[in-house]
C-alpha positions in Angstrom: 133.3 116.0 115.7 129.9 114.5 115.9 127.6 114.7 112.9 124.3 116.4 113.5 121.3 114.2 113.8 119.0 114.2 110.8 115.8 116.3 111.4 113.8 113.8 109.2 114.7 110.9 111.4 114.0 112.9 114.7 110.4 113.7 113.6 107.9 110.8 114.1 105.8 110.1 111.1 102.3 111.7 111.2 99.1 109.7 111.5 98.0 110.8 108.1 101.3 109.4 106.6 100.8 106.1 108.5 97.2 105.8 107.2 98.3 106.6 103.7 101.1 103.9 104.0 98.5 101.3 105.2 96.2 102.1 102.3 99.1 101.9 99.8 100.3 98.7 101.2 96.7 97.3 101.1 96.4 98.3 97.4 99.8 96.6 96.7 98.7 93.4 98.3 95.3 93.6 96.4 97.2 94.0 93.2 99.4 91.0 94.0 96.2 88.9 94.6 94.8 90.1 91.3 98.1 89.1 89.5 98.0 85.7 91.1 94.4 85.2 90.0 95.3 86.5 86.4 98.2 84.1 86.4 96.1 81.1 87.3 93.5 82.2 84.6 96.2 82.7 82.0 97.8 79.4 82.7 94.5 77.4 82.6 93.0 79.3 79.6 93.0 77.1 76.4 93.4 78.3 72.9 90.1 78.5 71.0 89.6 77.6 67.3 90.5 81.2 66.3 93.9 81.1 67.9 95.3 82.1 71.3 94.1 85.6 71.2 92.4 85.4 74.6 95.5 83.9 76.2 97.7 86.7 74.7 95.4 89.3 75.9 95.4 88.0 79.5 99.2 87.7 79.4 99.4 91.3 78.1 97.1 92.6 80.8 99.1 90.8 83.4 102.4 92.2 82.1 101.0 95.8 82.1 99.6 95.5 85.6 102.8 93.9 86.9 105.0 96.6 85.3 102.8 99.4 86.8 102.6 97.6 90.1 106.3 97.2 90.3 106.8 100.8 89.6 104.2 101.8 92.2 105.8 99.5 94.8 109.2 101.1 94.2 107.7 104.5 94.6 105.7 103.6 97.7 108.8 102.0 99.2 110.9 105.1 98.5 108.2 107.3 100.0 107.8 105.1 103.1 111.6 105.0 103.6 111.8 108.8 103.3 109.0 109.3 105.9 110.5 106.8 108.3 107.8 104.3 107.9 108.0 100.5 107.8 108.7 99.2 104.3 108.2 95.5 105.0 104.8 95.1 103.2 105.7 97.1 100.1 109.1 95.2 99.9 107.2 91.9 100.2 104.8 93.0 97.4 107.6 94.1 95.2 109.5 90.8 95.7 106.4 88.8 95.0 105.7 90.8 91.7 109.3 90.3 90.6 109.2 86.6 91.4 106.0 86.1 89.5 107.4 88.1 86.6 110.5 85.8 86.6 108.3 82.8 86.7 106.2 84.1 83.8 109.4 84.9 81.8 110.9 81.4 82.5 107.6 79.8 81.4 107.4 81.8 78.3 111.0 81.1 77.5 110.6 77.4 77.9 107.3 77.1 76.0 107.7 79.7 73.2 111.2 80.9 72.6 113.0 77.6 73.0 110.6 75.5 70.9 
Protein backbone atom coordinates (compact mmCIF):
# COMPACT_ATOMS: atom_id res chain seq x y z
CA UNK A 1 0.00 0.00 0.00
CA UNK A 2 1.13 3.52 -0.68
CA UNK A 3 1.36 5.92 2.21
CA UNK A 4 -0.85 9.00 1.88
CA UNK A 5 0.94 12.23 1.05
CA UNK A 6 1.42 14.63 3.89
CA UNK A 7 -0.97 17.57 3.71
CA UNK A 8 1.63 19.96 5.14
CA UNK A 9 4.08 19.18 2.33
CA UNK A 10 1.36 19.54 -0.32
CA UNK A 11 0.39 23.07 0.74
CA UNK A 12 2.85 25.74 -0.43
CA UNK A 13 3.99 28.21 2.23
CA UNK A 14 2.07 31.47 2.41
CA UNK A 15 3.59 34.82 1.50
CA UNK A 16 3.26 35.93 5.11
CA UNK A 17 5.26 32.92 6.29
CA UNK A 18 7.92 33.59 3.66
CA UNK A 19 8.22 37.24 4.66
CA UNK A 20 8.35 36.30 8.33
CA UNK A 21 11.11 33.79 7.54
CA UNK A 22 13.10 36.48 5.69
CA UNK A 23 12.75 38.88 8.61
CA UNK A 24 13.79 36.23 11.15
CA UNK A 25 16.74 35.19 8.97
CA UNK A 26 17.79 38.84 8.70
CA UNK A 27 17.58 39.26 12.48
CA UNK A 28 19.71 36.15 12.97
CA UNK A 29 22.34 37.45 10.56
CA UNK A 30 22.35 40.85 12.29
CA UNK A 31 22.81 39.09 15.63
CA UNK A 32 25.76 37.17 14.15
CA UNK A 33 27.29 40.47 12.98
CA UNK A 34 26.76 41.96 16.46
CA UNK A 35 28.42 38.92 18.04
CA UNK A 36 31.40 39.24 15.70
CA UNK A 37 31.74 42.93 16.64
CA UNK A 38 31.47 42.12 20.35
CA UNK A 39 34.05 39.37 19.92
CA UNK A 40 36.49 41.77 18.31
CA UNK A 41 35.86 44.35 21.02
CA UNK A 42 36.19 41.74 23.77
CA UNK A 43 39.47 40.41 22.44
CA UNK A 44 41.01 43.87 21.96
CA UNK A 45 39.79 45.36 25.25
CA UNK A 46 42.59 45.81 27.77
CA UNK A 47 42.26 45.46 31.51
CA UNK A 48 42.19 48.77 33.34
CA UNK A 49 43.79 49.57 36.67
CA UNK A 50 40.71 48.41 38.59
CA UNK A 51 40.77 44.97 37.04
CA UNK A 52 39.19 43.26 34.07
CA UNK A 53 35.60 44.13 34.95
CA UNK A 54 34.90 45.70 31.55
CA UNK A 55 36.24 42.71 29.67
CA UNK A 56 34.26 40.32 31.84
CA UNK A 57 31.06 42.28 31.23
CA UNK A 58 31.61 42.22 27.46
CA UNK A 59 32.22 38.49 27.56
CA UNK A 60 29.11 37.94 29.70
CA UNK A 61 27.01 40.04 27.33
CA UNK A 62 28.41 38.04 24.43
CA UNK A 63 27.57 34.74 26.15
CA UNK A 64 24.00 35.78 26.92
CA UNK A 65 23.39 37.02 23.37
CA UNK A 66 24.98 33.91 21.86
CA UNK A 67 22.92 31.55 24.03
CA UNK A 68 19.69 33.41 23.28
CA UNK A 69 20.55 33.64 19.60
CA UNK A 70 21.31 29.94 19.37
CA UNK A 71 17.99 29.10 21.00
CA UNK A 72 16.25 31.51 18.63
CA UNK A 73 18.03 30.00 15.63
CA UNK A 74 16.95 26.50 16.67
CA UNK A 75 13.36 27.67 17.05
CA UNK A 76 13.34 29.56 13.75
CA UNK A 77 14.90 26.59 11.98
CA UNK A 78 12.28 24.20 13.40
CA UNK A 79 9.46 26.59 12.45
CA UNK A 80 10.82 27.01 8.91
CA UNK A 81 11.22 23.26 8.47
CA UNK A 82 7.66 22.72 9.72
CA UNK A 83 6.32 25.29 7.24
CA UNK A 84 8.32 23.85 4.33
CA UNK A 85 10.56 26.90 4.01
CA UNK A 86 14.28 27.01 3.27
CA UNK A 87 16.44 26.60 6.38
CA UNK A 88 19.81 27.43 4.84
CA UNK A 89 20.27 30.90 6.37
CA UNK A 90 19.07 29.95 9.85
CA UNK A 91 21.29 26.87 9.75
CA UNK A 92 24.26 28.97 8.68
CA UNK A 93 23.59 31.46 11.50
CA UNK A 94 23.33 28.63 14.02
CA UNK A 95 26.57 27.06 12.78
CA UNK A 96 28.34 30.43 12.96
CA UNK A 97 27.15 31.06 16.52
CA UNK A 98 28.20 27.58 17.62
CA UNK A 99 31.61 27.97 15.96
CA UNK A 100 32.15 31.34 17.64
CA UNK A 101 31.09 29.82 20.96
CA UNK A 102 33.56 26.97 20.53
CA UNK A 103 36.28 29.48 19.66
CA UNK A 104 35.51 31.60 22.72
CA UNK A 105 35.51 28.52 24.92
CA UNK A 106 38.84 27.33 23.52
CA UNK A 107 40.36 30.79 24.04
CA UNK A 108 39.05 30.96 27.59
CA UNK A 109 40.29 27.45 28.30
CA UNK A 110 43.76 28.21 26.95
CA UNK A 111 44.17 31.57 28.70
CA UNK A 112 42.32 31.13 31.99
CA UNK A 113 41.59 27.56 33.00
CA UNK A 114 44.91 26.02 31.92
CA UNK A 115 47.15 28.71 33.42
